[in-house]
MARKE-801590 format. One record per residue (C-alpha): z, x, y. Coordinates in steps of 0.1 Angstrom, whole numbers, padded with zeros to 4 digits, always signed. Each point is the difference from the previous one (the first is absolute). Example, Ala and Ser with C-alpha at 12.3 -4.5 7.8 and 13.67 -1.06 7.14 Angstrom:
2
+0078+0123-0045-0007+0014+0034
END
This chain:
359
+0267+1378-1032+0033-0021+0012-0019-0005+0033-0031-0014-0014+0023-0021-0025+0022-0008+0027-0030-0013+0018-0015-0017-0029+0031-0024-0005-0002-0009+0037-0039-0006+0001+0009-0023-0030+0028-0019+0021-0020-0005+0031-0030-0017-0027+0024-0022-0012+0018-0007+0031-0036-0009+0016-0015-0015-0027+0034-0027+0003-0005-0007+0032-0038-0007-0001+0005-0031-0027-0009-0037+0011+0024-0025+0017-0006-0034-0001+0005-0026+0024+0002-0040+0000-0012-0020+0027+0024-0023-0014+0024+0005-0029+0010-0042-0002-0022-0029-0005+0007-0036+0005-0021-0026-0021+0017-0025+0020+0003-0035-0020-0028+0002-0030-0006-0029-0022+0003+0007-0038-0036-0016-0004-0009+0035+0012+0007+0017-0032-0003+0034+0019+0003+0014+0036-0014+0037+0007+0010+0024+0035-0015+0030+0007+0026+0027+0013-0023+0023+0025+0013+0038-0001-0012+0032+0013+0004+0039-0010+0017+0013+0029+0011+0033-0017-0021+0035+0003-0007-0005-0040-0017-0018-0020+0018-0032-0011+0003-0014-0037+0012-0032-0011+0019+0010-0035+0011-0038-0007+0010-0033+0010+0030-0017-0016+0005-0039+0007+0034-0010-0007-0009-0031-0020-0028-0010-0024-0014-0030+0024-0009+0030+0026-0030+0019-0004-0015+0028+0019-0033+0017+0002-0004+0036+0023-0024+0028+0002-0001+0026-0027-0015+0026+0019+0010+0027+0024+0004-0012+0038-0011+0024+0023+0022+0005+0036-0005-0022+0025-0019-0024-0026+0015-0040-0008+0001-0013-0035+0015-0036-0009+0024-0012-0031-0009-0036-0007+0035-0021-0015-0008-0032-0018+0031-0025-0008-0003-0029-0027+0011-0032+0014-0005-0018-0034+0036-0016-0013+0020+0021+0028+0004-0029+0026+0028+0013+0024+0009+0029+0022-0010+0035-0003+0000+0034+0006-0012+0026-0020-0002+0040+0005-0028+0025-0007+0006+0034-0002-0026+0025+0010+0003+0037-0012-0021+0032+0011-0003+0039-0002+0022+0003+0031+0030+0017-0014+0020-0006+0034-0011-0036+0002-0009-0012-0037+0008-0038+0005-0010-0028+0019+0012-0037-0006-0020-0028+0012+0013-0034-0003-0023-0038-0004+0021-0031+0004-0005-0036+0009+0012-0034-0012-0023-0014-0029-0002-0043+0005+0004-0016-0037-0030-0015-0018-0005-0035+0003+0001-0009-0039-0028-0031-0007+0006-0021-0029-0029+0025-0019+0026+0027+0007+0034-0017-0012-0028-0016-0030-0024+0021-0011-0012-0017-0035-0018-0029+0002-0009-0024-0023-0020-0031+0012+0019-0013+0030+0033+0015-0014+0012+0034+0014+0027+0018-0024+0021+0027+0010-0016+0018-0033-0013-0015-0030+0025+0016-0021+0038+0002+0000+0019+0023-0017+0038-0003-0011+0000+0038-0008+0028+0010-0026+0014-0033-0015+0032+0005-0028-0011-0028-0030+0035-0015+0012-0016-0008+0037-0011-0033+0020-0010+0012+0028-0016-0020+0031-0026+0013+0022-0029-0016+0029-0031+0005+0017-0011-0011+0030-0033-0021+0003-0022-0014+0027-0024-0030-0001-0029+0010+0022-0016-0032-0003-0006-0027+0023+0015-0025-0026+0033-0005-0015+0003+0019-0032+0014-0010-0037+0014+0025-0018+0013+0002-0038+0002+0023-0029-0011+0004-0033-0001+0017-0032+0035+0010+0000+0016+0020-0027+0032-0014-0007+0020+0032+0018-0014-0008+0033+0003-0027+0026-0017-0003+0028-0003-0024+0029-0011+0000+0037+0026-0008+0028-0019-0032+0007-0028-0020-0017-0022-0005+0025-0004+0030+0027-0011-0015+0031-0032+0014+0016+0008+0035+0014+0033-0002-0015+0020+0025-0021+0021-0006-0032+0013+0019-0026-0007+0009-0036+0035+0003-0015-0002+0014-0036+0035+0002-0024-0007+0026-0032+0023-0004-0030-0003+0035-0017+0020-0016-0031-0030-0022-0008-0029+0025+0003+0005+0015-0031-0018+0031+0008+0008+0036+0015-0017+0023+0022-0022-0009+0023-0014-0033-0002-0023-0021+0019-0007-0038+0005-0027-0021+0015+0005-0035+0013-0016-0025+0016-0001-0015+0039-0013-0033-0001-0013-0011+0034-0019-0028+0017-0017+0027+0018-0040-0007+0000-0009+0035+0002+0019+0014-0031+0028-0024-0014+0008+0020-0026+0019+0034+0005+0018+0026-0018+0032+0019+0002+0006+0034-0019+0038-0001-0006+0015+0033-0019+0036+0018-0010+0014+0028-0014+0025-0008-0026+0023+0018-0019+0028-0010-0023+0035-0006+0012+0025+0026-0016+0027-0004+0025+0022-0014-0022+0001+0021-0026+0034+0020-0005+0004+0038-0009+0005-0006-0038-0034-0020+0004-0021+0025+0016+0013+0027-0028-0012-0024-0027-0032-0009+0019-0031+0009-0012-0016+0031+0012-0037+0006-0002-0014+0040-0002-0038+0012+0000-0011+0028-0012-0021+0005+0027-0007-0023+0030-0029+0019+0015-0038+0007-0019-0028+0023+0010-0030-0005-0014-0015+0032+0015-0038-0003+0011-0024-0024-0020-0035-0014+0009-0005-0036+0010+0003-0024-0028+0023+0016-0021+0030-0025-0012+0031+0020+0001+0032-0012-0023+0035+0012+0002+0032-0012-0016+0033+0002+0021+0024+0004-0026+0040-0012+0011+0028-0006-0020+0030-0023+0006+0030+0025+0003+0024-0028+0007+0027-0019-0023-0014-0037+0010-0040-0013-0008-0024+0008+0023-0025-0026+0015-0031+0011+0017-0005-0029+0019-0033+0010+0018-0029+0021+0003-0028+0000+0027-0026+0025+0011-0014+0007+0031-0034-0003-0004-0022-0021-0026-0015+0029-0012+0034+0008-0019+0016-0020-0028+0025+0006-0016+0017-0013-0040+0032-0002-0013+0007-0010-0033+0038-0010+0002+0018-0015+0033+0037+0007-0018+0010+0036-0013+0041+0004-0011+0021+0029+0000-0017+0030-0003-0033-0017-0010-0034+0010+0020-0030-0011+0011-0034+0007+0016-0024-0011+0028-0037+0005-0005-0016+0006+0034-0038-0005+0000-0020+0015+0028-0036-0011+0006-0015+0030+0023-0033-0024+0002-0013+0001+0034+0026+0021+0015+0002+0035+0015+0022+0025+0016+0037+0001-0002+0014-0028-0021+0038-0010+0002+0004-0034-0021+0040-0013-0004+0014-0021-0026+0032-0017+0012+0023-0006-0028+0030-0029+0005+0033+0005-0023+0033-0018-0007+0010+0040+0005+0026-0010+0033-0005+0042+0012-0035+0000-0008-0011-0039+0004-0038+0012+0013-0018+0033-0013-0030+0010+0015-0027+0019-0024-0030+0019+0012-0030+0008-0015-0023+0026+0023-0026+0027+0002-0035+0004+0014-0033-0017-0008-0032+0023+0005
END
């Protein structure tokens, strides 16, 4: 019996050794490809690495991993018999990647002794020569702009900031530039009142946060008047995200400051039929020592309206913001927000949420 067991063990070991020896082995014609100098305008270039299974068993490519998201690969997923060949296609993206590159591609196969082979692609991407249309993608008549929107992003009510935008006169005549419908908080001028033909200039905007008298994300639209025979009147949108300045408040002031506290900031109405009008009251209390002021209530969608009976609340007094969401014409999951801006220095901006599903 012992002799039979020993023979069985030896047989299994020999079978394992034989099976391991009869695996595929991959051999590439070359493991590095140099694209040389290539232009960025090509967007993508590719090369196929040819290989042969020089082993005694079947070859299986388990995975191909690139060193960068700019490099992609395609490889055969079928079993490759001994003596047969295949190709691994490697694609390199040149867009926005000027300069020298060298990327690796790791090929993993079913051979436990030689599981990995590393391939390389390299080269030099010649930078794209940007034309005026690339530099100034927005076209209004004969005037080209970097954008029709100038964003000041985060600003305090005490801030005065200056920003500019480059413009280009894509006309065969000089272009006169002036600005109209300017609100008190904006000062807008052009670096030159007359832009020469095929010439460049700057629109310079000064934003005075103290004169805006508003909070949160706010927009203005100004008029650019020109002598452009194609479109003389043009518009430029200007935005800012304005918040109050609490930087001068002392620790004592902060302890006495108003403090808004909501019972809940999210209301889930569950599942309703289309056309249902959802109503909910968001109740709050002023837990601070000074008067709480609700400065602004803004909804994320015209389908949602709010009602607030009062805007000032003394110590320990509370109020309610009634939110009404009309589901008419809507379906699926819904997520609407209401932004509350207050004079609470620790919670100057709070988001309330109404959500649910319309079926």
